[in-house]
C-alpha positions in Angstrom: 24.8 38.1 -12.1 25.7 37.5 -15.7 29.0 38.3 -17.2 29.0 41.9 -18.5 26.2 43.1 -16.2 26.8 46.5 -14.7 28.4 46.4 -11.2 29.9 49.0 -8.7 33.5 48.1 -9.7 35.3 51.4 -10.3 33.0 53.7 -8.5 34.5 57.2 -8.1 34.0 58.9 -4.7 34.7 62.4 -5.9 33.2 63.2 -9.4 35.1 65.2 -11.9 32.2 66.3 -14.1 28.8 67.9 -13.6 25.7 65.8 -13.9 24.6 64.5 -17.2 21.2 63.3 -18.5 19.6 59.9 -19.0 16.9 60.3 -21.7 15.2 58.0 -24.2 14.9 58.1 -27.9 12.2 55.7 -28.9 13.2 52.4 -27.4 16.8 53.3 -26.9 18.4 55.0 -23.9 20.5 58.1 -24.5 23.1 58.2 -21.7 25.2 61.3 -21.2 24.5 62.3 -24.8 25.2 59.0 -26.5 22.7 56.5 -27.7 23.2 53.1 -26.2 21.8 49.8 -27.4 19.9 48.1 -24.6 20.6 46.3 -22.4 23.3 48.4 -20.8 26.6 46.6 -19.9 29.5 47.2 -17.6 31.4 48.7 -20.6 28.7 51.3 -21.0 29.1 52.3 -17.4 32.9 53.0 -17.5 32.6 56.4 -19.2 29.9 57.5 -16.7 32.1 57.2 -13.6 33.4 60.8 -13.7 29.8 62.3 -13.7 28.3 63.5 -10.4 25.1 61.8 -11.4 22.5 61.2 -14.2 19.3 63.2 -14.2 16.4 61.1 -15.6 14.4 62.8 -18.4 11.2 60.9 -18.7 9.9 59.9 -22.2 6.6 61.3 -23.4 5.4 57.9 -24.7 5.6 55.6 -21.7 3.8 52.6 -23.3 6.5 52.1 -25.9 9.5 52.3 -23.6 8.3 51.2 -20.1 10.4 48.0 -20.0 13.5 49.8 -21.5 13.2 52.6 -19.0 13.0 50.3 -15.9 15.6 47.9 -17.1 18.0 50.8 -17.9 17.5 52.5 -14.6 18.0 49.3 -12.6 21.1 48.4 -14.5 22.6 51.8 -13.8 21.5 51.6 -10.2 23.2 48.2 -9.8 26.4 49.8 -11.0 26.0 52.5 -8.3 25.5 55.4 -10.8 23.8 58.1 -8.9 20.4 58.5 -10.6 18.0 61.3 -9.6 14.9 63.0 -10.8 13.0 66.2 -9.9 9.8 64.3 -10.1 8.6 60.8 -11.0 5.6 60.1 -13.1 2.8 57.9 -11.7 3.5 55.1 -14.2 7.0 54.7 -12.8 5.7 54.8 -9.2 3.3 52.1 -10.0 6.0 49.9 -11.6 8.7 50.4 -8.9 7.6 52.5 -5.8 10.9 52.1 -4.0 13.0 53.1 -6.9 10.8 56.1 -7.4 11.4 57.2 -3.8 15.1 56.8 -4.2 15.2 58.9 -7.3 13.8 62.0 -5.6 15.7 61.5 -2.3 19.0 62.9 -3.6 20.2 65.3 -6.1 23.1 67.8 -6.6 20.7 70.6 -5.7 20.0 69.1 -2.3 23.6 68.9 -1.3 25.5 71.7 0.5 28.0 72.9 -2.1 30.2 74.5 0.6 31.1 71.2 2.2 32.7 68.9 -0.3 33.3 66.0 2.0 29.6 65.8 3.1 28.4 66.3 -0.5 30.5 63.4 -1.7 29.4 61.2 1.2 25.7 61.9 0.6 26.2 61.0 -3.1 27.9 57.7 -2.2 25.2 56.8 0.4 22.6 57.4 -2.4 24.7 55.1 -4.7 24.7 52.3 -2.1 21.0 52.5 -1.6 20.4 52.3 -5.4 22.8 49.3 -5.6 21.0 47.5 -2.8 17.6 48.1 -4.4 18.6 46.9 -7.9 20.6 43.8 -6.8 19.4 42.8 -3.4 17.7 39.5 -2.8 17.7 37.3 0.4 21.1 35.6 0.8 20.5 32.0 0.0 23.6 30.7 1.8 23.9 30.4 5.6 26.5 32.6 7.4 28.5 31.9 10.5 29.5 35.0 12.3 32.8 34.4 14.2 33.7 36.7 17.1 36.1 36.6 20.0 35.9 38.9 23.0 37.7 39.5 26.3 35.6 42.6 27.0 32.3 41.5 28.6 31.0 45.1 28.6 31.0 45.2 24.8 29.1 42.0 24.2 25.5 43.4 24.5 26.1 46.0 21.8 27.9 43.5 19.5 25.2 40.9 19.8 22.5 43.4 19.2 24.1 44.4 15.9 24.4 40.7 14.8 20.8 40.0 15.7 19.5 42.9 13.5 21.3 41.7 10.3 18.8 41.7 7.5 18.2 39.4 4.5 20.5 36.7 5.9 20.4 33.5 7.9 23.2 33.7 10.6 24.5 31.8 13.5 27.0 33.2 16.0 30.2 31.4 17.1 31.4 33.4 20.2 34.8 32.9 21.7 35.1 34.1 25.3 38.8 35.0 25.8 39.6 35.1 29.5 36.1 35.7 30.5 33.5 33.0 31.3 29.9 32.6 30.2 28.8 32.9 33.9 30.0 36.5 34.1 26.9 38.7 34.8 27.6 41.0 31.7 28.0 37.9 29.5 24.8 36.3 30.8 22.9 39.5 30.3 24.2 39.9 26.7 23.4 36.3 25.7 19.9 36.3 27.2 17.3 36.4 24.5 19.8 36.4 21.6 17.5 35.3 18.8 20.0 33.6 16.5 21.7 30.1 16.9 24.6 30.5 19.2 27.7 28.5 20.2 29.9 29.7 23.0 33.5 28.6 23.5 35.6 29.5 26.5 39.3 30.0 26.5 41.7 31.2 29.1 43.4 34.6 28.8 46.8 32.9 28.1 45.7 31.3 24.9 46.8 33.3 21.8 44.0 35.3 20.2 44.5 33.6 16.9 44.2 30.2 18.4 40.9 31.1 20.1 39.5 32.5 16.8 40.7 29.4 14.9 39.0 27.1 17.4 35.8 29.0 17.2 35.8 29.1 13.4 36.3 25.3 13.2 32.9 24.9 14.8 31.1 26.9 12.2 28.3 25.2 10.2 27.4 28.0 7.8 28.3 28.1 4.1 30.1 31.4 4.6 32.1 33.0 7.4 31.8 36.6 8.5 34.5 37.9 10.9 33.2 40.3 13.5 34.9 42.6 16.0 33.2 43.2 19.3 34.1 46.9 19.6 33.1 48.1 16.1 29.8 49.2 14.6 28.1 47.5 11.6 25.1 48.4 9.5 22.0 46.2 9.6 22.8 45.1 6.0 26.5 44.6 6.5 26.6 40.9 5.9 24.1 41.2 3.0 26.3 43.9 1.5 29.3 41.6 1.7 27.4 38.7 0.1 26.4 41.1 -2.7 29.9 42.4 -3.2 31.2 38.8 -3.6 28.4 38.1 -6.2 29.2 41.0 -8.4 33.0 40.9 -8.0 33.5 37.1 -8.2 36.1 37.4 -5.5 37.1 34.7 -3.0 37.3 37.1 0.0 35.5 40.4 0.4 35.5 43.1 3.0 35.1 46.8 3.4 37.5 49.7 3.2 38.6 50.9 6.7 37.1 54.4 6.2 35.4 55.6 9.4 37.0 55.6 12.8 35.6 56.8 16.1 38.5 58.0 18.3 36.8 57.4 21.7 39.2 59.3 24.0 38.9 62.4 21.7 35.2 62.0 21.0 36.1 62.5 17.3 35.0 60.7 14.1 37.5 60.7 11.2 37.2 59.4 7.7 40.1 58.0 5.8 39.7 58.0 2.0 43.1 57.0 0.7 42.0 53.3 0.5 40.0 53.2 -2.7 36.8 51.1 -2.5 35.2 48.9 -5.1 38.5 47.5 -6.2 40.5 44.2 -6.1 43.2 44.5 -3.5 45.3 42.5 -1.0 43.8 44.2 2.0 40.4 44.8 3.6 39.4 45.8 7.1 40.0 42.7 9.3 36.7 43.0 11.1 34.8 42.6 7.9 36.5 39.6 6.3 33.8 37.6 4.5 34.7 34.2 2.9 33.2 30.9 2.1 34.0 28.2 4.7 35.4 26.0 1.9 37.8 28.7 0.7 38.8 29.6 4.3 39.9 26.0 4.8 41.7 25.9 1.4 43.9 28.8 2.3 44.7 27.5 5.8 42.4 29.5 8.0 43.4 31.8 10.9 46.8 31.2 12.4 47.3 30.8 16.2 49.2 34.1 16.6 48.9 36.7 19.4 48.6 39.7 17.1 47.9 40.4 13.4 45.5 37.5 12.9 43.5 39.2 10.2 46.5 40.6 8.3 48.2 37.2 8.5 45.2 35.5 7.1 44.8 38.0 4.2 48.5 37.8 3.4 48.5 34.0 3.3 45.2 33.9 1.3 46.6 36.4 -1.2 49.8 34.3 -1.5 47.7 31.2 -2.1 46.0 32.9 -5.1 42.8 34.1 -3.4 41.1 37.1 -5.1 40.4 39.8 -2.5 37.9 42.6 -3.1 37.4 45.7 -1.1 33.9 47.1 -1.1 32.6 50.4 0.2 33.0 51.0 3.9 30.1 53.3 4.7 28.4 50.7 6.9 31.3 50.1 9.2 33.0 52.1 11.9 36.1 51.1 13.8 36.4 52.1 17.4 39.8 53.2 18.6 40.3 53.7 22.4 43.3 52.9 24.5 46.0 50.8 22.8 46.2 48.2 25.6 42.6 47.2 24.8 43.5 46.2 21.3 45.6 43.8 19.3 46.9 46.7 17.2 49.5 49.2 18.4 48.9 52.3 16.3 48.6 55.5 18.4 45.5 57.8 18.1 47.7 60.4 16.5 48.2 58.1 13.5 44.5 58.2 12.7 44.5 62.0 12.9 47.4 62.2 10.5 45.8 60.0 7.8 42.3 61.4 8.2 40.7 63.2 5.2 37.8 64.5 7.3 37.1 65.0 11.0 33.9 65.6 12.8 33.2 66.1 16.5 31.3 63.3 18.3 30.1 60.0 16.8 29.3 60.9 13.2 29.0 57.7 11.1 27.6 57.5 7.6 23.8 57.3 7.4 24.2 53.8 5.9 25.1 52.7 9.5 21.6 53.6 10.6 22.8 54.5 14.0 20.2 55.9 16.4 
């Protein structure tokens, strides 16, 4: 991605202005009433953030502006600007069938105006799909997923999610913490796992951070992706993290901790006070994504019992690492009984900080949960 190219940095979850138009005057785009000299840049996108979206008005003379139309739409899509159209002409469908489908899949008129939280969520899901289409390409670098688990009953689900990751070449480094590879549930989970796999056993008395540090030391990938055994990840989670690093230029990327499933209450909550698409000093620990080289530079995971992720991020930030927090629609944290976790926050905490609540397991559609 070249300097000045549009990117999702600064995306606004809740728009403050009604939709505007994207039109074309000869060979120049007219964006929200202003003529813009192509190609569009990140500076052009800044003033568009408050708008709910841009409705595409197709030019009458397609032959003169085809390249400009496609380039402009893809640049806006890469920035996450919610583009939409009532209909798409055949010449656009021929040029980019997937983009054409996306343009008619969402629009303000399709959303329920009575439910602001869902309306904004559907808009952001549309934005994520546009970003992926405009910027996605297979991840050239190899990725080592690092995960430690003491809960054998969760491994099958965790490994299934890792196996289905798209657009990326991954290996799994699995640390078994107080459970052995011969355990029936472990054997069943590992059987048929289609990716390269390394299993490391450690006794229950070993500090969690020490197990994770040992497992990560065996990674061979160019990049490291931290994974938690009890959470849910979209099939494009790792590819999304790689993309976020590309457009942000950050050393470490991760998602916002937005969606939580409170298992004892059978309740899904969304926390929106952590802004996404920003540089920060904090990301969800289960989504830390960093190059193996940079991980080693900042000292890696410490051999502590608790707070492994937060300690790593704190040390990395102190060492000058740039940390970027991307959107969290493709990640759901599970919260059950406190004794099962390395954190100590009660369930009541998540109810207090929640912006939205839904009964049952209600993730974003980006998760692609069945």
